[in-house]
RONURO-722235 format. One record per residue (C-alpha): residue number from 0; z negated, y negated, x; residue in three letters. Coordinates in Angstrom, 2 decimals, always signed. Each point is the difference from the previous one (the first is absolute). Layout:
% residues N
<pt><nr>NUM</nr><w>Z</w><v>Y</v><u>X</u><rest>Ala</rest></pt>
...
***
This chain:
% residues 270
<pt><nr>0</nr><w>-119.28</w><v>-99.02</v><u>+113.97</u><rest>Met</rest></pt>
<pt><nr>1</nr><w>+1.66</w><v>+3.27</v><u>-1.01</u><rest>Arg</rest></pt>
<pt><nr>2</nr><w>-1.44</w><v>-0.28</v><u>-3.50</u><rest>Ala</rest></pt>
<pt><nr>3</nr><w>+2.86</w><v>-2.27</v><u>-1.04</u><rest>Leu</rest></pt>
<pt><nr>4</nr><w>+2.63</w><v>+2.59</v><u>+0.92</u><rest>Glu</rest></pt>
<pt><nr>5</nr><w>-0.57</w><v>+1.72</v><u>-3.36</u><rest>Val</rest></pt>
<pt><nr>6</nr><w>+1.94</w><v>-2.77</v><u>-1.76</u><rest>Ile</rest></pt>
<pt><nr>7</nr><w>+3.18</w><v>+1.53</v><u>+1.43</u><rest>Asp</rest></pt>
<pt><nr>8</nr><w>-0.51</w><v>+2.86</v><u>-2.44</u><rest>Gly</rest></pt>
<pt><nr>9</nr><w>-0.47</w><v>-2.18</v><u>-3.09</u><rest>Phe</rest></pt>
<pt><nr>10</nr><w>+3.58</w><v>+0.49</v><u>-1.12</u><rest>Gly</rest></pt>
<pt><nr>11</nr><w>+0.84</w><v>-3.69</v><u>+0.00</u><rest>Ala</rest></pt>
<pt><nr>12</nr><w>+3.25</w><v>-1.42</v><u>+1.34</u><rest>Ser</rest></pt>
<pt><nr>13</nr><w>-2.09</w><v>-2.67</v><u>+1.70</u><rest>His</rest></pt>
<pt><nr>14</nr><w>-3.74</w><v>-0.15</v><u>+0.65</u><rest>Ala</rest></pt>
<pt><nr>15</nr><w>-2.37</w><v>-1.91</v><u>+2.22</u><rest>Cys</rest></pt>
<pt><nr>16</nr><w>-3.76</w><v>-0.05</v><u>+0.43</u><rest>Ala</rest></pt>
<pt><nr>17</nr><w>-2.71</w><v>-1.62</v><u>+2.05</u><rest>Ala</rest></pt>
<pt><nr>18</nr><w>-3.67</w><v>+0.18</v><u>+0.80</u><rest>Val</rest></pt>
<pt><nr>19</nr><w>-1.87</w><v>-3.26</v><u>+0.40</u><rest>Leu</rest></pt>
<pt><nr>20</nr><w>-3.47</w><v>-1.21</v><u>+0.78</u><rest>Asp</rest></pt>
<pt><nr>21</nr><w>-1.63</w><v>-3.41</v><u>-0.03</u><rest>Arg</rest></pt>
<pt><nr>22</nr><w>+1.98</w><v>-1.05</v><u>+3.08</u><rest>Ser</rest></pt>
<pt><nr>23</nr><w>+3.36</w><v>+0.88</v><u>-1.59</u><rest>Gly</rest></pt>
<pt><nr>24</nr><w>+2.47</w><v>+2.88</v><u>+0.15</u><rest>Ala</rest></pt>
<pt><nr>25</nr><w>-1.08</w><v>+2.78</v><u>+2.35</u><rest>Arg</rest></pt>
<pt><nr>26</nr><w>+2.90</w><v>+2.42</v><u>-0.40</u><rest>Val</rest></pt>
<pt><nr>27</nr><w>+3.20</w><v>-0.03</v><u>-2.02</u><rest>Thr</rest></pt>
<pt><nr>28</nr><w>+2.83</w><v>+2.36</v><u>-0.84</u><rest>Arg</rest></pt>
<pt><nr>29</nr><w>+3.38</w><v>-1.06</v><u>-1.31</u><rest>Gly</rest></pt>
<pt><nr>30</nr><w>+1.76</w><v>-3.33</v><u>-0.36</u><rest>Asp</rest></pt>
<pt><nr>31</nr><w>-2.50</w><v>-2.82</v><u>-0.47</u><rest>Leu</rest></pt>
<pt><nr>32</nr><w>+2.65</w><v>-2.42</v><u>-1.24</u><rest>Asp</rest></pt>
<pt><nr>33</nr><w>+1.90</w><v>+1.99</v><u>-2.63</u><rest>Arg</rest></pt>
<pt><nr>34</nr><w>-0.78</w><v>-1.36</v><u>-3.49</u><rest>Pro</rest></pt>
<pt><nr>35</nr><w>-1.28</w><v>+2.35</v><u>-2.71</u><rest>Tyr</rest></pt>
<pt><nr>36</nr><w>-0.95</w><v>-0.47</v><u>-3.61</u><rest>Glu</rest></pt>
<pt><nr>37</nr><w>-3.80</w><v>-0.18</v><u>-0.13</u><rest>Trp</rest></pt>
<pt><nr>38</nr><w>-0.31</w><v>+0.69</v><u>-3.74</u><rest>Ala</rest></pt>
<pt><nr>39</nr><w>-3.67</w><v>-0.26</v><u>-1.06</u><rest>Ser</rest></pt>
<pt><nr>40</nr><w>-1.22</w><v>-0.73</v><u>+3.52</u><rest>Val</rest></pt>
<pt><nr>41</nr><w>+1.20</w><v>-3.45</v><u>-1.13</u><rest>Thr</rest></pt>
<pt><nr>42</nr><w>-3.20</w><v>-0.25</v><u>-2.05</u><rest>Lys</rest></pt>
<pt><nr>43</nr><w>-2.03</w><v>-0.45</v><u>+3.19</u><rest>Leu</rest></pt>
<pt><nr>44</nr><w>+1.91</w><v>-3.19</v><u>+0.80</u><rest>Cys</rest></pt>
<pt><nr>45</nr><w>-0.14</w><v>-1.22</v><u>-3.59</u><rest>Thr</rest></pt>
<pt><nr>46</nr><w>-3.75</w><v>+0.53</v><u>+0.01</u><rest>Ala</rest></pt>
<pt><nr>47</nr><w>-0.31</w><v>-1.94</v><u>+3.26</u><rest>Leu</rest></pt>
<pt><nr>48</nr><w>+1.99</w><v>-2.87</v><u>-1.52</u><rest>Ala</rest></pt>
<pt><nr>49</nr><w>-2.36</w><v>-0.13</v><u>-2.97</u><rest>Val</rest></pt>
<pt><nr>50</nr><w>-3.04</w><v>+0.12</v><u>+2.29</u><rest>Leu</rest></pt>
<pt><nr>51</nr><w>+1.39</w><v>-2.82</v><u>+2.14</u><rest>Val</rest></pt>
<pt><nr>52</nr><w>+0.41</w><v>-2.04</v><u>-3.19</u><rest>Ala</rest></pt>
<pt><nr>53</nr><w>-3.62</w><v>+0.81</v><u>-0.90</u><rest>Val</rest></pt>
<pt><nr>54</nr><w>-1.18</w><v>-1.29</v><u>+3.36</u><rest>Glu</rest></pt>
<pt><nr>55</nr><w>+2.11</w><v>-3.13</v><u>-0.46</u><rest>Glu</rest></pt>
<pt><nr>56</nr><w>-1.52</w><v>-0.59</v><u>-3.43</u><rest>Gly</rest></pt>
<pt><nr>57</nr><w>+3.32</w><v>+0.30</v><u>-1.83</u><rest>Ser</rest></pt>
<pt><nr>58</nr><w>-1.16</w><v>+2.97</v><u>-2.04</u><rest>Ile</rest></pt>
<pt><nr>59</nr><w>-3.29</w><v>+1.78</v><u>-0.73</u><rest>Ala</rest></pt>
<pt><nr>60</nr><w>-0.66</w><v>+3.71</v><u>-0.14</u><rest>Leu</rest></pt>
<pt><nr>61</nr><w>-1.91</w><v>-0.27</v><u>-3.26</u><rest>Asp</rest></pt>
<pt><nr>62</nr><w>+2.30</w><v>-2.36</v><u>-1.86</u><rest>Glu</rest></pt>
<pt><nr>63</nr><w>+1.80</w><v>+1.41</v><u>-3.06</u><rest>Pro</rest></pt>
<pt><nr>64</nr><w>+3.36</w><v>+1.64</v><u>+0.65</u><rest>Ala</rest></pt>
<pt><nr>65</nr><w>+1.87</w><v>+2.71</v><u>-1.85</u><rest>Gly</rest></pt>
<pt><nr>66</nr><w>-1.15</w><v>+1.45</v><u>-3.32</u><rest>Pro</rest></pt>
<pt><nr>67</nr><w>-3.04</w><v>-1.41</v><u>-1.86</u><rest>Pro</rest></pt>
<pt><nr>68</nr><w>-3.18</w><v>+0.53</v><u>+1.99</u><rest>Gly</rest></pt>
<pt><nr>69</nr><w>+1.86</w><v>+0.74</v><u>+3.23</u><rest>Ser</rest></pt>
<pt><nr>70</nr><w>-0.28</w><v>-2.01</v><u>+3.22</u><rest>Thr</rest></pt>
<pt><nr>71</nr><w>+1.84</w><v>-0.27</v><u>+3.30</u><rest>Val</rest></pt>
<pt><nr>72</nr><w>-2.55</w><v>+2.47</v><u>+1.37</u><rest>Arg</rest></pt>
<pt><nr>73</nr><w>+0.81</w><v>+2.51</v><u>-2.74</u><rest>His</rest></pt>
<pt><nr>74</nr><w>+3.73</w><v>-0.28</v><u>+0.70</u><rest>Leu</rest></pt>
<pt><nr>75</nr><w>-0.42</w><v>+0.53</v><u>+3.75</u><rest>Leu</rest></pt>
<pt><nr>76</nr><w>-2.24</w><v>+3.03</v><u>-0.61</u><rest>Ala</rest></pt>
<pt><nr>77</nr><w>+2.28</w><v>+1.69</v><u>-2.56</u><rest>His</rest></pt>
<pt><nr>78</nr><w>-2.76</w><v>-0.45</v><u>-2.56</u><rest>Ala</rest></pt>
<pt><nr>79</nr><w>+1.58</w><v>-2.51</v><u>-2.39</u><rest>Ser</rest></pt>
<pt><nr>80</nr><w>+0.95</w><v>+2.61</v><u>-2.58</u><rest>Gly</rest></pt>
<pt><nr>81</nr><w>+3.73</w><v>-0.55</v><u>+0.53</u><rest>Leu</rest></pt>
<pt><nr>82</nr><w>+2.19</w><v>+3.07</v><u>+0.29</u><rest>Gly</rest></pt>
<pt><nr>83</nr><w>+2.46</w><v>+0.67</v><u>+2.79</u><rest>Pro</rest></pt>
<pt><nr>84</nr><w>+2.88</w><v>-2.17</v><u>-1.17</u><rest>Ser</rest></pt>
<pt><nr>85</nr><w>-0.70</w><v>-2.03</v><u>-3.17</u><rest>Asp</rest></pt>
<pt><nr>86</nr><w>-1.80</w><v>-3.32</v><u>+0.62</u><rest>Pro</rest></pt>
<pt><nr>87</nr><w>-0.36</w><v>-0.72</v><u>-3.72</u><rest>Asp</rest></pt>
<pt><nr>88</nr><w>-1.65</w><v>+3.14</v><u>-1.43</u><rest>Arg</rest></pt>
<pt><nr>89</nr><w>-3.31</w><v>+1.02</v><u>+1.62</u><rest>Pro</rest></pt>
<pt><nr>90</nr><w>-0.98</w><v>+3.66</v><u>-0.35</u><rest>Leu</rest></pt>
<pt><nr>91</nr><w>-3.77</w><v>-0.59</v><u>+0.19</u><rest>Thr</rest></pt>
<pt><nr>92</nr><w>-2.48</w><v>-2.85</v><u>+0.17</u><rest>Ala</rest></pt>
<pt><nr>93</nr><w>-0.53</w><v>-1.47</v><u>+3.49</u><rest>Pro</rest></pt>
<pt><nr>94</nr><w>-2.44</w><v>+1.88</v><u>+2.23</u><rest>Gly</rest></pt>
<pt><nr>95</nr><w>+0.17</w><v>+3.33</v><u>-1.86</u><rest>Glu</rest></pt>
<pt><nr>96</nr><w>+2.45</w><v>+2.01</v><u>+2.09</u><rest>Arg</rest></pt>
<pt><nr>97</nr><w>+1.92</w><v>-0.21</v><u>+3.26</u><rest>Arg</rest></pt>
<pt><nr>98</nr><w>+3.62</w><v>-0.14</v><u>-1.16</u><rest>Ile</rest></pt>
<pt><nr>99</nr><w>+2.44</w><v>-0.47</v><u>+2.86</u><rest>Tyr</rest></pt>
<pt><nr>100</nr><w>+2.11</w><v>-2.94</v><u>-1.14</u><rest>Ser</rest></pt>
<pt><nr>101</nr><w>+3.09</w><v>-1.57</v><u>+1.52</u><rest>Asn</rest></pt>
<pt><nr>102</nr><w>-0.01</w><v>-2.27</v><u>-3.04</u><rest>Ala</rest></pt>
<pt><nr>103</nr><w>-3.38</w><v>-1.35</v><u>+1.02</u><rest>Gly</rest></pt>
<pt><nr>104</nr><w>+1.42</w><v>-1.12</v><u>+3.34</u><rest>Phe</rest></pt>
<pt><nr>105</nr><w>+2.86</w><v>-1.76</v><u>-1.74</u><rest>Glu</rest></pt>
<pt><nr>106</nr><w>-2.59</w><v>-1.88</v><u>-2.07</u><rest>Val</rest></pt>
<pt><nr>107</nr><w>-1.83</w><v>-0.87</v><u>+3.23</u><rest>Leu</rest></pt>
<pt><nr>108</nr><w>+3.19</w><v>-1.42</v><u>+1.49</u><rest>Ala</rest></pt>
<pt><nr>109</nr><w>+0.64</w><v>-2.11</v><u>-3.09</u><rest>Thr</rest></pt>
<pt><nr>110</nr><w>-3.60</w><v>-1.23</v><u>-0.01</u><rest>Thr</rest></pt>
<pt><nr>111</nr><w>+0.24</w><v>-0.93</v><u>+3.67</u><rest>Leu</rest></pt>
<pt><nr>112</nr><w>+3.23</w><v>-1.89</v><u>-0.65</u><rest>Glu</rest></pt>
<pt><nr>113</nr><w>-1.69</w><v>-2.07</v><u>-2.70</u><rest>Arg</rest></pt>
<pt><nr>114</nr><w>-3.01</w><v>-0.79</v><u>+2.16</u><rest>Arg</rest></pt>
<pt><nr>115</nr><w>+1.92</w><v>-0.91</v><u>+3.16</u><rest>Thr</rest></pt>
<pt><nr>116</nr><w>+3.16</w><v>-1.50</v><u>-1.54</u><rest>Ala</rest></pt>
<pt><nr>117</nr><w>+2.02</w><v>+2.19</v><u>+2.38</u><rest>Met</rest></pt>
<pt><nr>118</nr><w>+2.23</w><v>+2.99</v><u>-0.57</u><rest>Gly</rest></pt>
<pt><nr>119</nr><w>-1.80</w><v>+3.22</v><u>+0.84</u><rest>Phe</rest></pt>
<pt><nr>120</nr><w>+2.42</w><v>+0.94</v><u>+2.79</u><rest>Gly</rest></pt>
<pt><nr>121</nr><w>-0.34</w><v>-3.47</v><u>+1.50</u><rest>Glu</rest></pt>
<pt><nr>122</nr><w>-3.79</w><v>+0.15</v><u>-0.10</u><rest>Tyr</rest></pt>
<pt><nr>123</nr><w>-0.09</w><v>+3.54</v><u>+1.42</u><rest>Leu</rest></pt>
<pt><nr>124</nr><w>+2.20</w><v>-1.05</v><u>+2.91</u><rest>Ala</rest></pt>
<pt><nr>125</nr><w>-2.05</w><v>-3.11</v><u>+0.75</u><rest>Ala</rest></pt>
<pt><nr>126</nr><w>-3.47</w><v>+1.51</v><u>-0.50</u><rest>Ala</rest></pt>
<pt><nr>127</nr><w>+0.44</w><v>+3.51</v><u>+1.45</u><rest>Val</rest></pt>
<pt><nr>128</nr><w>+3.32</w><v>+0.89</v><u>+1.61</u><rest>Leu</rest></pt>
<pt><nr>129</nr><w>+0.38</w><v>-3.07</v><u>+2.23</u><rest>Ala</rest></pt>
<pt><nr>130</nr><w>-3.64</w><v>-0.17</v><u>+1.20</u><rest>Pro</rest></pt>
<pt><nr>131</nr><w>+0.09</w><v>+3.71</v><u>+0.90</u><rest>Leu</rest></pt>
<pt><nr>132</nr><w>+3.38</w><v>-0.42</v><u>+1.76</u><rest>Ala</rest></pt>
<pt><nr>133</nr><w>+1.61</w><v>+2.51</v><u>-2.37</u><rest>Met</rest></pt>
<pt><nr>134</nr><w>+3.39</w><v>-1.62</v><u>+0.56</u><rest>Ser</rest></pt>
<pt><nr>135</nr><w>+2.05</w><v>+3.11</v><u>-0.81</u><rest>Gly</rest></pt>
<pt><nr>136</nr><w>-1.49</w><v>+0.50</v><u>-3.46</u><rest>Thr</rest></pt>
<pt><nr>137</nr><w>+1.35</w><v>-1.45</v><u>-3.24</u><rest>Arg</rest></pt>
<pt><nr>138</nr><w>-0.75</w><v>+0.30</v><u>-3.69</u><rest>Leu</rest></pt>
<pt><nr>139</nr><w>+3.02</w><v>+1.64</v><u>-1.61</u><rest>Ala</rest></pt>
<pt><nr>140</nr><w>-1.56</w><v>+0.79</v><u>-3.37</u><rest>Gly</rest></pt>
<pt><nr>141</nr><w>-3.30</w><v>+0.03</v><u>-1.79</u><rest>Ser</rest></pt>
<pt><nr>142</nr><w>-3.44</w><v>-1.05</v><u>+1.17</u><rest>Ala</rest></pt>
<pt><nr>143</nr><w>-1.07</w><v>+3.60</v><u>-0.61</u><rest>Ala</rest></pt>
<pt><nr>144</nr><w>+2.59</w><v>+1.81</v><u>+2.10</u><rest>Ala</rest></pt>
<pt><nr>145</nr><w>+2.71</w><v>-2.29</v><u>+1.35</u><rest>Gly</rest></pt>
<pt><nr>146</nr><w>-0.58</w><v>-0.51</v><u>+3.73</u><rest>Leu</rest></pt>
<pt><nr>147</nr><w>+2.53</w><v>+1.23</v><u>+2.55</u><rest>Val</rest></pt>
<pt><nr>148</nr><w>-0.94</w><v>-0.11</v><u>+3.67</u><rest>Gly</rest></pt>
<pt><nr>149</nr><w>-0.38</w><v>+1.80</v><u>+3.34</u><rest>Pro</rest></pt>
<pt><nr>150</nr><w>-2.86</w><v>+1.94</v><u>+1.52</u><rest>Leu</rest></pt>
<pt><nr>151</nr><w>-0.69</w><v>-2.88</v><u>+2.40</u><rest>Arg</rest></pt>
<pt><nr>152</nr><w>-0.99</w><v>-2.16</v><u>-2.97</u><rest>Asp</rest></pt>
<pt><nr>153</nr><w>-1.98</w><v>+2.75</v><u>-1.71</u><rest>Leu</rest></pt>
<pt><nr>154</nr><w>-2.02</w><v>+0.28</v><u>+3.20</u><rest>Leu</rest></pt>
<pt><nr>155</nr><w>-0.76</w><v>-3.73</v><u>-0.17</u><rest>Ala</rest></pt>
<pt><nr>156</nr><w>-1.33</w><v>+0.57</v><u>-3.50</u><rest>Leu</rest></pt>
<pt><nr>157</nr><w>-2.09</w><v>+2.94</v><u>+1.20</u><rest>Gly</rest></pt>
<pt><nr>158</nr><w>-1.45</w><v>-2.08</v><u>+2.82</u><rest>Ala</rest></pt>
<pt><nr>159</nr><w>-1.09</w><v>-2.64</v><u>-2.53</u><rest>Glu</rest></pt>
<pt><nr>160</nr><w>-1.74</w><v>+2.67</v><u>-2.08</u><rest>Leu</rest></pt>
<pt><nr>161</nr><w>-1.86</w><v>+1.34</v><u>+3.04</u><rest>Leu</rest></pt>
<pt><nr>162</nr><w>-0.92</w><v>-3.37</v><u>+1.51</u><rest>Ala</rest></pt>
<pt><nr>163</nr><w>+0.58</w><v>-2.81</v><u>-2.50</u><rest>Pro</rest></pt>
<pt><nr>164</nr><w>+1.14</w><v>-3.40</v><u>+1.21</u><rest>Ala</rest></pt>
<pt><nr>165</nr><w>+1.98</w><v>-1.18</v><u>-3.01</u><rest>Leu</rest></pt>
<pt><nr>166</nr><w>-2.92</w><v>+0.73</v><u>-2.34</u><rest>Leu</rest></pt>
<pt><nr>167</nr><w>-3.67</w><v>-0.62</v><u>+0.61</u><rest>Ala</rest></pt>
<pt><nr>168</nr><w>-1.70</w><v>+3.32</v><u>+0.88</u><rest>Pro</rest></pt>
<pt><nr>169</nr><w>-2.25</w><v>-0.28</v><u>-3.05</u><rest>Glu</rest></pt>
<pt><nr>170</nr><w>+3.04</w><v>-0.33</v><u>-2.26</u><rest>Thr</rest></pt>
<pt><nr>171</nr><w>+1.51</w><v>+3.19</v><u>+1.41</u><rest>Leu</rest></pt>
<pt><nr>172</nr><w>-3.34</w><v>+1.77</v><u>-0.38</u><rest>Arg</rest></pt>
<pt><nr>173</nr><w>-0.05</w><v>-0.91</v><u>-3.68</u><rest>Glu</rest></pt>
<pt><nr>174</nr><w>+3.62</w><v>+1.09</v><u>-0.42</u><rest>Ala</rest></pt>
<pt><nr>175</nr><w>-0.65</w><v>+3.40</v><u>+1.58</u><rest>Thr</rest></pt>
<pt><nr>176</nr><w>-3.22</w><v>+0.71</v><u>-1.89</u><rest>Ala</rest></pt>
<pt><nr>177</nr><w>+0.34</w><v>+1.96</v><u>-3.23</u><rest>Val</rest></pt>
<pt><nr>178</nr><w>+0.66</w><v>-2.33</v><u>-2.93</u><rest>Ala</rest></pt>
<pt><nr>179</nr><w>-1.38</w><v>+1.12</v><u>-3.37</u><rest>Phe</rest></pt>
<pt><nr>180</nr><w>-1.64</w><v>+3.15</v><u>+1.43</u><rest>Pro</rest></pt>
<pt><nr>181</nr><w>+0.02</w><v>+3.24</v><u>-1.95</u><rest>Gly</rest></pt>
<pt><nr>182</nr><w>+3.34</w><v>-0.41</v><u>-1.78</u><rest>Leu</rest></pt>
<pt><nr>183</nr><w>+2.08</w><v>+3.15</v><u>-0.31</u><rest>Ser</rest></pt>
<pt><nr>184</nr><w>+3.77</w><v>-0.02</v><u>+0.14</u><rest>Gly</rest></pt>
<pt><nr>185</nr><w>+3.15</w><v>+1.65</v><u>+1.29</u><rest>Val</rest></pt>
<pt><nr>186</nr><w>+1.11</w><v>-0.48</v><u>+3.60</u><rest>Leu</rest></pt>
<pt><nr>187</nr><w>+3.81</w><v>+0.18</v><u>-0.27</u><rest>Pro</rest></pt>
<pt><nr>188</nr><w>+1.27</w><v>+3.27</v><u>+1.41</u><rest>Gly</rest></pt>
<pt><nr>189</nr><w>-3.50</w><v>+1.37</v><u>+0.57</u><rest>Phe</rest></pt>
<pt><nr>190</nr><w>-1.41</w><v>+0.31</v><u>-3.50</u><rest>Gly</rest></pt>
<pt><nr>191</nr><w>-3.17</w><v>-1.03</v><u>-1.76</u><rest>Arg</rest></pt>
<pt><nr>192</nr><w>-2.86</w><v>-1.23</v><u>+2.16</u><rest>Gln</rest></pt>
<pt><nr>193</nr><w>-3.56</w><v>-0.60</v><u>-1.17</u><rest>Asp</rest></pt>
<pt><nr>194</nr><w>-0.83</w><v>-2.48</v><u>+1.30</u><rest>Pro</rest></pt>
<pt><nr>195</nr><w>+3.32</w><v>-1.56</v><u>+0.96</u><rest>Cys</rest></pt>
<pt><nr>196</nr><w>-1.23</w><v>-2.58</v><u>+2.50</u><rest>Asp</rest></pt>
<pt><nr>197</nr><w>+1.99</w><v>-3.16</v><u>+0.58</u><rest>Trp</rest></pt>
<pt><nr>198</nr><w>-0.65</w><v>-3.35</v><u>+1.59</u><rest>Gly</rest></pt>
<pt><nr>199</nr><w>+1.85</w><v>-3.26</v><u>-0.65</u><rest>Leu</rest></pt>
<pt><nr>200</nr><w>+3.61</w><v>+1.12</v><u>+0.26</u><rest>Gly</rest></pt>
<pt><nr>201</nr><w>-0.99</w><v>+2.48</v><u>+2.69</u><rest>Ile</rest></pt>
<pt><nr>202</nr><w>-0.68</w><v>+3.67</v><u>-0.67</u><rest>Glu</rest></pt>
<pt><nr>203</nr><w>-3.34</w><v>+1.25</v><u>+1.34</u><rest>Val</rest></pt>
<pt><nr>204</nr><w>+0.00</w><v>+3.68</v><u>+0.92</u><rest>Arg</rest></pt>
<pt><nr>205</nr><w>-3.56</w><v>+0.77</v><u>-1.05</u><rest>Gly</rest></pt>
<pt><nr>206</nr><w>-0.34</w><v>+3.70</v><u>-0.79</u><rest>His</rest></pt>
<pt><nr>207</nr><w>+3.34</w><v>+0.52</v><u>-1.74</u><rest>Lys</rest></pt>
<pt><nr>208</nr><w>+1.46</w><v>+3.49</v><u>+0.28</u><rest>Ser</rest></pt>
<pt><nr>209</nr><w>+2.85</w><v>+0.67</v><u>+0.36</u><rest>Pro</rest></pt>
<pt><nr>210</nr><w>+1.01</w><v>-3.15</v><u>+1.82</u><rest>His</rest></pt>
<pt><nr>211</nr><w>+2.86</w><v>-1.31</v><u>+2.11</u><rest>Trp</rest></pt>
<pt><nr>212</nr><w>-2.24</w><v>-0.76</v><u>+3.02</u><rest>Thr</rest></pt>
<pt><nr>213</nr><w>-1.65</w><v>+2.77</v><u>+2.00</u><rest>Gly</rest></pt>
<pt><nr>214</nr><w>-3.28</w><v>+1.85</v><u>-0.31</u><rest>Ala</rest></pt>
<pt><nr>215</nr><w>-1.05</w><v>-1.57</v><u>+3.30</u><rest>Arg</rest></pt>
<pt><nr>216</nr><w>+0.33</w><v>-3.52</v><u>-1.45</u><rest>Cys</rest></pt>
<pt><nr>217</nr><w>-3.32</w><v>-1.55</v><u>-0.95</u><rest>Ser</rest></pt>
<pt><nr>218</nr><w>-0.71</w><v>-0.95</v><u>-3.63</u><rest>Pro</rest></pt>
<pt><nr>219</nr><w>+0.31</w><v>-3.64</v><u>+1.12</u><rest>Ala</rest></pt>
<pt><nr>220</nr><w>+3.68</w><v>+0.49</v><u>+0.86</u><rest>Thr</rest></pt>
<pt><nr>221</nr><w>+2.27</w><v>-2.33</v><u>-1.96</u><rest>Phe</rest></pt>
<pt><nr>222</nr><w>+3.67</w><v>-0.82</v><u>-0.37</u><rest>Gly</rest></pt>
<pt><nr>223</nr><w>+2.93</w><v>+0.90</v><u>-2.22</u><rest>His</rest></pt>
<pt><nr>224</nr><w>+2.98</w><v>+2.30</v><u>-0.24</u><rest>Phe</rest></pt>
<pt><nr>225</nr><w>+3.43</w><v>-0.56</v><u>-1.52</u><rest>Gly</rest></pt>
<pt><nr>226</nr><w>+2.44</w><v>+2.10</v><u>-1.97</u><rest>Gln</rest></pt>
<pt><nr>227</nr><w>+2.67</w><v>-0.72</v><u>+2.62</u><rest>Ser</rest></pt>
<pt><nr>228</nr><w>-1.81</w><v>+2.33</v><u>+2.42</u><rest>Gly</rest></pt>
<pt><nr>229</nr><w>-2.22</w><v>-2.57</v><u>+1.69</u><rest>Thr</rest></pt>
<pt><nr>230</nr><w>-3.67</w><v>-0.58</v><u>+0.67</u><rest>Phe</rest></pt>
<pt><nr>231</nr><w>-2.54</w><v>-2.06</v><u>+1.89</u><rest>Leu</rest></pt>
<pt><nr>232</nr><w>-3.66</w><v>+0.92</v><u>+0.36</u><rest>Trp</rest></pt>
<pt><nr>233</nr><w>-2.79</w><v>-1.29</v><u>+2.18</u><rest>Val</rest></pt>
<pt><nr>234</nr><w>-3.33</w><v>+1.69</v><u>+0.61</u><rest>Asp</rest></pt>
<pt><nr>235</nr><w>-2.57</w><v>-2.67</v><u>+0.88</u><rest>Pro</rest></pt>
<pt><nr>236</nr><w>-2.51</w><v>+2.66</v><u>+1.09</u><rest>Val</rest></pt>
<pt><nr>237</nr><w>+2.38</w><v>+1.51</v><u>+2.56</u><rest>Ala</rest></pt>
<pt><nr>238</nr><w>+1.52</w><v>-3.42</v><u>+0.77</u><rest>Gly</rest></pt>
<pt><nr>239</nr><w>+3.51</w><v>+1.41</v><u>-0.31</u><rest>Val</rest></pt>
<pt><nr>240</nr><w>+2.93</w><v>-0.17</v><u>-2.37</u><rest>Gly</rest></pt>
<pt><nr>241</nr><w>+3.26</w><v>+1.82</v><u>-0.62</u><rest>Cys</rest></pt>
<pt><nr>242</nr><w>+3.29</w><v>-1.35</v><u>-1.37</u><rest>Ala</rest></pt>
<pt><nr>243</nr><w>+3.01</w><v>+2.00</v><u>-1.20</u><rest>Leu</rest></pt>
<pt><nr>244</nr><w>+3.41</w><v>-1.10</v><u>-1.23</u><rest>Leu</rest></pt>
<pt><nr>245</nr><w>+2.69</w><v>+2.46</v><u>-1.12</u><rest>Thr</rest></pt>
<pt><nr>246</nr><w>+3.07</w><v>+0.04</v><u>-2.20</u><rest>Asp</rest></pt>
<pt><nr>247</nr><w>-1.03</w><v>+3.22</v><u>-1.74</u><rest>Arg</rest></pt>
<pt><nr>248</nr><w>-1.58</w><v>-0.77</v><u>-3.39</u><rest>Pro</rest></pt>
<pt><nr>249</nr><w>-3.55</w><v>+1.20</v><u>-0.61</u><rest>Phe</rest></pt>
<pt><nr>250</nr><w>-0.10</w><v>+3.50</v><u>-1.44</u><rest>Gly</rest></pt>
<pt><nr>251</nr><w>-1.57</w><v>+3.43</v><u>+0.38</u><rest>Ala</rest></pt>
<pt><nr>252</nr><w>+0.90</w><v>-0.02</v><u>+3.69</u><rest>Trp</rest></pt>
<pt><nr>253</nr><w>-2.51</w><v>-2.81</v><u>+0.64</u><rest>Ala</rest></pt>
<pt><nr>254</nr><w>-3.00</w><v>+1.67</v><u>-1.65</u><rest>Leu</rest></pt>
<pt><nr>255</nr><w>-0.76</w><v>+2.04</v><u>+3.12</u><rest>Asp</rest></pt>
<pt><nr>256</nr><w>+2.06</w><v>-1.85</v><u>+2.61</u><rest>Ala</rest></pt>
<pt><nr>257</nr><w>-1.76</w><v>-3.36</v><u>-0.32</u><rest>Trp</rest></pt>
<pt><nr>258</nr><w>-3.60</w><v>+1.28</v><u>+0.16</u><rest>Pro</rest></pt>
<pt><nr>259</nr><w>+1.01</w><v>+2.24</v><u>+2.92</u><rest>Asp</rest></pt>
<pt><nr>260</nr><w>+1.41</w><v>-2.97</v><u>+1.91</u><rest>Leu</rest></pt>
<pt><nr>261</nr><w>-3.14</w><v>-2.04</v><u>-0.70</u><rest>Ser</rest></pt>
<pt><nr>262</nr><w>-2.28</w><v>+2.82</v><u>+1.20</u><rest>Asp</rest></pt>
<pt><nr>263</nr><w>+2.09</w><v>+0.47</v><u>+3.15</u><rest>Arg</rest></pt>
<pt><nr>264</nr><w>-0.31</w><v>-3.70</v><u>+0.80</u><rest>Val</rest></pt>
<pt><nr>265</nr><w>-3.78</w><v>+0.03</v><u>-0.31</u><rest>Leu</rest></pt>
<pt><nr>266</nr><w>-0.39</w><v>+3.34</v><u>+1.82</u><rest>Ala</rest></pt>
<pt><nr>267</nr><w>+2.02</w><v>-1.34</v><u>+2.91</u><rest>Ala</rest></pt>
<pt><nr>268</nr><w>-2.50</w><v>-2.82</v><u>+0.37</u><rest>Arg</rest></pt>
<pt><nr>269</nr><w>-2.88</w><v>+2.46</v><u>+0.19</u><rest>Gly</rest></pt>
***
């Protein structure tokens, strides 16, 4: 697929990308085994770990966690009221605004540790990375942004999001539906969105504009991007996904380049 050739012009020292469908990777470009920092794409794996714990009965989506009145569900959906980095000083009451919060994911990790009596990295490896055969990926930092791994492993994650085997399909459907509909907020790098749709740790495209996915992507498209110049989205309507890893940090260059790549991928599939 010639659509992926555009990554050569992204200005990164290293970049790789792939298109996948429910049967796996269909076309790739670049080194599948070179590790990259995933930054906030990490949140997809953290969310899966929490959802696995929910299915196991170790934790519940509606149990209290975070600031007063907040739950695990609020934390996953960036609706707990916590700001970006301070886990101790909420900016609003839960459920009032969509405030993108790394701090909320740190609280999730701590909550999961208490419920499972395992370190977060240990639980993540056992519940998500090992079952998905993501053997090249490791947690080198926070639960919000600390994964480092290769494209091969990001594709395994994308395949799970398109055709779940680790999670029950109904669990993934709940996670990719809009949680707390109607909340406004700021999508980092793309400005205020009203509404700013989000699922359970997974961003839902909805009708956001501007957005890092393409205009051809359906409103049901979901995924995440990272400040390290990375993204993963899947469009369940088209049955296709796209993964990108680079070593060029997110910036103005990505505002047009990423949507263009996404549109090229979908146009190439007709």
